[in-house]
TIFI-610145 format. One record per residue: x, y, z of N, C-alpha, C in turn; residue in one letter. Coordinates in Angstrom, 1 decimal. Example, Ala and Ser with C-alpha at 12.3 -4.5 7.8 and 13.67 -1.06 7.14 Angstrom:
# residues 2
+--------+--------+--------+--------+--------+--------+--------+--------+--------+------+
:     nX :     nY :     nZ :    caX :    caY :    caZ :     cX :     cY :     cZ : code :
+--------+--------+--------+--------+--------+--------+--------+--------+--------+------+
:   13.2 :   -5.7 :    7.8 :   12.3 :   -4.5 :    7.8 :   13.2 :   -3.3 :    7.8 :    A :
:   12.8 :   -2.2 :    7.1 :   13.7 :   -1.1 :    7.1 :   12.9 :    0.0 :    7.9 :    S :
+--------+--------+--------+--------+--------+--------+--------+--------+--------+------+
***
This chain:
# residues 106
+--------+--------+--------+--------+--------+--------+--------+--------+--------+------+
:     nX :     nY :     nZ :    caX :    caY :    caZ :     cX :     cY :     cZ : code :
+--------+--------+--------+--------+--------+--------+--------+--------+--------+------+
:  -30.2 :  -11.7 :   13.6 :  -29.4 :  -11.5 :   12.5 :  -28.7 :  -12.4 :   12.0 :    X :
:  -28.5 :  -12.8 :   10.8 :  -28.3 :  -13.9 :   10.1 :  -27.0 :  -13.7 :    9.4 :    X :
:  -25.8 :  -14.8 :    9.2 :  -24.6 :  -14.3 :    8.4 :  -24.4 :  -15.3 :    7.4 :    X :
:  -24.1 :  -14.6 :    6.2 :  -24.4 :  -15.6 :    4.9 :  -22.8 :  -15.5 :    4.4 :    X :
:  -23.0 :  -16.3 :    3.2 :  -21.9 :  -17.0 :    2.6 :  -21.9 :  -16.7 :    0.9 :    X :
:  -21.2 :  -16.1 :    0.4 :  -21.2 :  -16.3 :   -1.0 :  -19.9 :  -17.1 :   -1.5 :    X :
:  -20.0 :  -18.7 :   -2.2 :  -18.6 :  -19.0 :   -2.4 :  -19.4 :  -20.1 :   -3.9 :    X :
:  -18.0 :  -20.6 :   -4.4 :  -18.1 :  -21.9 :   -5.2 :  -19.2 :  -22.9 :   -4.5 :    X :
:  -19.7 :  -23.4 :   -5.7 :  -21.0 :  -24.5 :   -5.0 :  -20.6 :  -25.4 :   -3.8 :    X :
:  -19.7 :  -25.7 :   -4.1 :  -18.7 :  -27.1 :   -3.3 :  -18.6 :  -26.2 :   -1.8 :    X :
:  -17.9 :  -25.0 :   -1.7 :  -17.7 :  -24.1 :   -0.6 :  -19.1 :  -24.2 :   -0.1 :    X :
:  -19.8 :  -23.2 :   -0.4 :  -21.7 :  -23.3 :    0.1 :  -21.9 :  -24.0 :    0.5 :    X :
:  -22.0 :  -25.5 :    0.2 :  -22.3 :  -26.5 :    0.7 :  -21.8 :  -26.7 :    2.2 :    X :
:  -20.4 :  -26.7 :    2.4 :  -19.8 :  -26.7 :    3.6 :  -20.4 :  -25.7 :    4.5 :    X :
:  -20.6 :  -24.6 :    4.2 :  -21.2 :  -23.5 :    5.0 :  -22.3 :  -24.0 :    5.2 :    X :
:  -23.2 :  -24.0 :    4.2 :  -25.0 :  -24.5 :    4.4 :  -24.6 :  -25.5 :    5.9 :    X :
:  -23.9 :  -26.9 :    5.7 :  -23.5 :  -28.0 :    6.7 :  -23.7 :  -27.2 :    7.8 :    X :
:  -22.4 :  -26.0 :    8.3 :  -22.2 :  -25.3 :    9.2 :  -23.3 :  -24.4 :    9.5 :    X :
:  -24.5 :  -24.5 :    9.1 :  -25.4 :  -23.4 :    9.4 :  -25.6 :  -21.9 :    8.7 :    X :
:  -24.4 :  -21.6 :    7.9 :  -24.9 :  -20.4 :    7.0 :  -25.8 :  -20.1 :    6.4 :    X :
:  -26.2 :  -19.3 :    5.8 :  -27.3 :  -18.9 :    4.7 :  -25.9 :  -19.1 :    3.5 :    X :
:  -26.1 :  -20.1 :    3.0 :  -24.8 :  -20.1 :    1.8 :  -25.2 :  -19.7 :    0.2 :    X :
:  -24.7 :  -19.3 :   -0.5 :  -24.9 :  -19.0 :   -2.0 :  -23.8 :  -19.6 :   -2.6 :    X :
:  -24.4 :  -20.5 :   -3.6 :  -23.0 :  -21.0 :   -4.5 :  -22.8 :  -20.0 :   -5.9 :    X :
:  -22.3 :  -19.8 :   -6.5 :  -22.2 :  -18.9 :   -7.9 :  -20.8 :  -19.6 :   -8.3 :    X :
:  -20.7 :  -19.2 :   -9.8 :  -19.8 :  -19.7 :  -10.5 :  -18.9 :  -18.7 :  -11.5 :    X :
:  -19.8 :  -17.3 :  -11.2 :  -19.4 :  -16.2 :  -12.1 :  -19.8 :  -15.6 :  -11.5 :    X :
:  -18.7 :  -13.9 :  -11.9 :  -18.7 :  -12.8 :  -10.8 :  -20.0 :  -12.1 :  -10.9 :    X :
:  -21.0 :  -12.5 :  -11.8 :  -22.3 :  -11.9 :  -12.3 :  -23.2 :  -12.7 :  -11.1 :    X :
:  -23.2 :  -13.7 :  -11.1 :  -24.0 :  -14.5 :  -10.4 :  -23.9 :  -14.4 :   -8.9 :    X :
:  -22.5 :  -14.0 :   -8.2 :  -21.8 :  -13.8 :   -7.2 :  -22.7 :  -12.5 :   -6.8 :    X :
:  -22.6 :  -11.1 :   -7.8 :  -23.0 :  -10.2 :   -7.6 :  -24.8 :   -9.9 :   -7.9 :    X :
:  -25.5 :  -10.2 :   -8.3 :  -26.8 :  -11.2 :   -8.0 :  -27.3 :  -11.3 :   -6.3 :    X :
:  -26.5 :  -12.2 :   -6.1 :  -26.6 :  -12.7 :   -4.6 :  -26.4 :  -11.8 :   -3.8 :    X :
:  -25.1 :  -11.1 :   -3.8 :  -24.7 :  -10.2 :   -3.0 :  -26.0 :   -8.7 :   -2.9 :    X :
:  -26.5 :   -8.6 :   -4.2 :  -27.2 :   -7.8 :   -4.3 :  -28.6 :   -7.8 :   -3.4 :    X :
:  -28.9 :   -9.3 :   -3.7 :  -30.2 :   -9.6 :   -2.6 :  -29.8 :   -9.7 :   -1.2 :    X :
:  -28.7 :  -10.1 :   -1.1 :  -28.5 :  -10.2 :    0.7 :  -28.3 :   -8.7 :    1.2 :    X :
:  -27.7 :   -7.6 :    0.3 :  -27.6 :   -6.4 :    1.0 :  -28.9 :   -5.7 :    1.3 :    X :
:  -29.9 :   -6.1 :    0.6 :  -31.1 :   -5.5 :    0.6 :  -32.2 :   -6.2 :    1.7 :    X :
:  -31.6 :   -7.1 :    2.1 :  -32.2 :   -8.0 :    3.0 :  -32.1 :   -7.5 :    4.5 :    X :
:  -33.3 :   -7.2 :    5.3 :  -33.0 :   -6.7 :    6.4 :  -32.7 :   -7.6 :    8.0 :    X :
:  -32.5 :   -8.8 :    7.5 :  -32.2 :   -9.8 :    8.7 :  -30.9 :  -10.0 :    8.3 :    X :
:  -30.3 :   -9.6 :    7.6 :  -28.7 :  -10.3 :    7.4 :  -27.5 :   -9.3 :    7.8 :    X :
:  -26.9 :   -9.8 :    8.9 :  -25.7 :   -8.3 :    9.6 :  -24.8 :   -8.6 :    8.9 :    X :
:  -24.0 :   -9.9 :    8.2 :  -22.9 :  -10.1 :    7.8 :  -22.6 :  -11.0 :    6.4 :    X :
:  -22.2 :  -10.6 :    5.4 :  -22.1 :  -11.4 :    4.0 :  -20.6 :  -11.5 :    4.0 :    X :
:  -19.9 :  -13.0 :    3.6 :  -18.8 :  -13.1 :    3.1 :  -18.3 :  -13.5 :    2.0 :    X :
:  -17.8 :  -13.0 :    0.7 :  -17.9 :  -13.2 :   -0.1 :  -16.3 :  -13.7 :   -0.5 :    X :
:  -16.3 :  -14.7 :   -1.1 :  -15.4 :  -15.4 :   -1.9 :  -14.7 :  -14.7 :   -3.1 :    X :
:  -13.3 :  -13.8 :   -2.4 :  -12.4 :  -13.0 :   -3.4 :  -12.4 :  -13.5 :   -4.7 :    X :
:  -12.5 :  -14.5 :   -4.9 :  -12.1 :  -15.3 :   -6.5 :  -13.5 :  -14.9 :   -7.5 :    X :
:  -14.6 :  -15.1 :   -6.4 :  -15.7 :  -14.6 :   -7.3 :  -15.8 :  -12.8 :   -7.4 :    X :
:  -15.5 :  -12.1 :   -6.0 :  -15.6 :  -11.0 :   -6.4 :  -14.4 :  -10.2 :   -5.6 :    X :
:  -13.4 :  -10.0 :   -6.2 :  -12.2 :   -9.1 :   -5.3 :  -12.5 :   -8.3 :   -4.2 :    X :
:  -13.7 :   -7.3 :   -4.7 :  -14.0 :   -5.9 :   -4.1 :  -15.7 :   -6.2 :   -3.8 :    X :
:  -15.8 :   -7.0 :   -2.9 :  -17.5 :   -6.9 :   -2.9 :  -18.3 :   -5.5 :   -2.6 :    X :
:  -17.5 :   -4.3 :   -1.6 :  -18.0 :   -3.5 :   -1.3 :  -18.4 :   -2.4 :   -2.4 :    X :
:  -17.4 :   -2.5 :   -3.7 :  -17.5 :   -1.8 :   -5.0 :  -18.5 :   -2.5 :   -5.6 :    X :
:  -18.8 :   -3.7 :   -5.7 :  -20.2 :   -4.1 :   -6.7 :  -21.5 :   -3.8 :   -5.8 :    X :
:  -21.5 :   -3.5 :   -4.8 :  -22.5 :   -2.9 :   -4.4 :  -22.6 :   -1.5 :   -3.6 :    X :
:  -21.8 :   -0.6 :   -4.0 :  -21.5 :    0.3 :   -3.2 :  -22.5 :    1.6 :   -3.2 :    X :
:  -23.5 :    1.3 :   -4.6 :  -24.6 :    2.2 :   -4.2 :  -25.8 :    1.6 :   -3.5 :    X :
:  -26.0 :    0.3 :   -3.3 :  -27.2 :   -0.1 :   -2.5 :  -26.6 :   -0.2 :   -0.9 :    X :
:  -25.5 :    0.3 :   -0.7 :  -24.9 :    0.4 :    0.8 :  -25.0 :    1.8 :    1.1 :    X :
:  -25.2 :    2.8 :    0.3 :  -24.8 :    4.1 :    0.8 :  -26.2 :    4.2 :    1.8 :    X :
:  -25.8 :    5.0 :    2.8 :  -26.6 :    5.2 :    4.0 :  -27.0 :    3.8 :    5.1 :    X :
:  -26.0 :    2.7 :    5.1 :  -26.8 :    2.0 :    5.3 :  -25.5 :    1.2 :    6.1 :    X :
:  -25.5 :    0.6 :    7.5 :  -24.3 :    0.0 :    8.0 :  -24.1 :   -1.2 :    8.0 :    X :
:  -25.5 :   -1.9 :    8.1 :  -25.5 :   -3.4 :    7.4 :  -26.0 :   -3.8 :    6.6 :    X :
:  -25.4 :   -5.0 :    5.4 :  -24.8 :   -6.3 :    6.5 :  -23.0 :   -5.6 :    6.3 :    X :
:  -22.3 :   -6.3 :    7.0 :  -21.0 :   -5.7 :    7.1 :  -20.3 :   -7.0 :    5.9 :    X :
:  -19.5 :   -6.5 :    5.1 :  -19.2 :   -7.0 :    3.5 :  -17.5 :   -7.8 :    3.9 :    X :
:  -17.5 :   -9.1 :    4.1 :  -16.2 :   -9.7 :    4.0 :  -15.6 :  -10.6 :    2.8 :    X :
:  -14.5 :   -9.8 :    2.9 :  -14.1 :  -10.7 :    1.8 :  -13.3 :  -11.7 :    2.3 :    X :
:  -13.3 :  -13.3 :    1.7 :  -12.6 :  -14.4 :    1.8 :  -11.9 :  -14.6 :    1.2 :    X :
:  -10.9 :  -15.7 :    1.3 :   -9.8 :  -16.5 :    0.6 :  -10.7 :  -17.9 :    0.4 :    X :
:  -11.0 :  -18.2 :   -1.0 :  -11.7 :  -19.5 :   -1.1 :  -11.1 :  -20.7 :   -0.7 :    X :
:  -11.7 :  -21.6 :   -1.0 :  -10.5 :  -23.1 :   -0.7 :   -9.9 :  -23.6 :   -1.9 :    X :
:  -10.1 :  -23.4 :   -2.8 :  -10.1 :  -23.3 :   -3.9 :   -8.3 :  -22.9 :   -4.6 :    X :
:   -7.8 :  -21.7 :   -3.8 :   -6.7 :  -20.8 :   -3.4 :   -6.0 :  -22.0 :   -2.7 :    X :
:   -6.2 :  -22.5 :   -1.7 :   -5.6 :  -23.1 :   -1.1 :   -4.7 :  -24.5 :   -1.5 :    X :
:   -6.1 :  -24.8 :   -1.9 :   -5.5 :  -26.1 :   -2.5 :   -4.9 :  -26.5 :   -3.8 :    X :
:   -4.8 :  -25.2 :   -4.6 :   -4.2 :  -25.2 :   -5.8 :   -2.7 :  -24.6 :   -5.8 :    X :
:   -2.4 :  -24.2 :   -4.4 :   -1.2 :  -23.9 :   -4.0 :   -0.7 :  -25.1 :   -3.6 :    X :
:    1.2 :  -25.2 :   -4.1 :    1.9 :  -26.1 :   -3.9 :    2.1 :  -26.6 :   -2.4 :    X :
:    2.3 :  -25.6 :   -1.7 :    2.5 :  -25.7 :   -0.2 :    1.2 :  -25.5 :    0.6 :    X :
:    0.4 :  -26.4 :    0.8 :   -0.8 :  -25.7 :    1.4 :   -0.4 :  -25.4 :    2.9 :    X :
:    0.5 :  -25.7 :    3.5 :    0.6 :  -25.5 :    4.5 :    1.1 :  -24.0 :    4.9 :    X :
:    1.8 :  -23.7 :    4.3 :    2.6 :  -22.4 :    3.9 :    1.7 :  -21.5 :    3.8 :    X :
:    0.5 :  -21.6 :    2.7 :   -0.6 :  -20.6 :    2.2 :   -1.5 :  -20.4 :    3.9 :    X :
:   -1.7 :  -21.6 :    4.5 :   -2.8 :  -21.5 :    5.3 :   -2.0 :  -20.7 :    6.6 :    X :
:   -0.9 :  -21.0 :    6.8 :   -0.2 :  -20.2 :    7.9 :   -0.1 :  -18.8 :    7.3 :    X :
:    0.3 :  -18.3 :    6.0 :    0.2 :  -16.9 :    5.8 :   -1.1 :  -16.5 :    5.7 :    X :
:   -2.2 :  -16.9 :    5.4 :   -3.4 :  -16.7 :    5.6 :   -3.9 :  -16.3 :    7.2 :    X :
:   -3.5 :  -17.1 :    8.3 :   -3.7 :  -17.2 :    9.3 :   -3.1 :  -16.0 :   10.0 :    X :
:   -1.5 :  -15.7 :    9.4 :   -0.9 :  -14.6 :    9.9 :   -1.5 :  -13.3 :    9.5 :    X :
:   -2.0 :  -13.4 :    8.3 :   -2.9 :  -12.0 :    7.5 :   -3.9 :  -11.7 :    8.4 :    X :
:   -4.5 :  -12.9 :    8.8 :   -6.1 :  -12.7 :    9.6 :   -6.0 :  -12.4 :   11.2 :    X :
:   -4.8 :  -12.9 :   11.6 :   -4.9 :  -12.4 :   12.9 :   -3.3 :  -11.8 :   13.4 :    X :
:   -2.9 :  -11.7 :   13.0 :   -1.6 :  -11.0 :   13.0 :   -0.5 :  -11.5 :   13.4 :    X :
:   -0.4 :  -12.4 :   13.6 :    0.7 :  -13.3 :   14.2 :    0.5 :  -15.0 :   13.6 :    X :
:    1.5 :  -15.7 :   14.1 :    1.5 :  -17.3 :   13.5 :    1.0 :  -18.2 :   14.7 :    X :
:    0.6 :  -19.3 :   14.8 :    0.1 :  -20.2 :   15.6 :    0.7 :  -21.4 :   15.3 :    X :
:    1.3 :  -21.8 :   16.1 :    1.6 :  -23.6 :   15.7 :    1.0 :  -24.3 :   16.7 :    X :
:    0.5 :  -25.7 :   16.1 :    0.3 :  -26.8 :   17.3 :    1.3 :  -27.9 :   17.2 :    X :
+--------+--------+--------+--------+--------+--------+--------+--------+--------+------+
***
């Protein structure tokens, strides 16, 4: 089973380097097209979607997902959000807290 990511083109390149199937998109329509293709692929288990492109990916492909368990759709925060925030450290801390339920301090 494969893991896929839909993000802005720069982030998609980084995910490709990490071994993911990654699709760059600059508009919500382009992201939706990629998502529709991935949802219909029998070998994709998880699709992470940049929330800046599709805030609710499950609603975008609701009809195609009926009766299917896979792929799991995972909305993720994009890197652009982090770097546009004036306090990147606080943004990342809040993101980690939201994701795993507590702070990690190194």
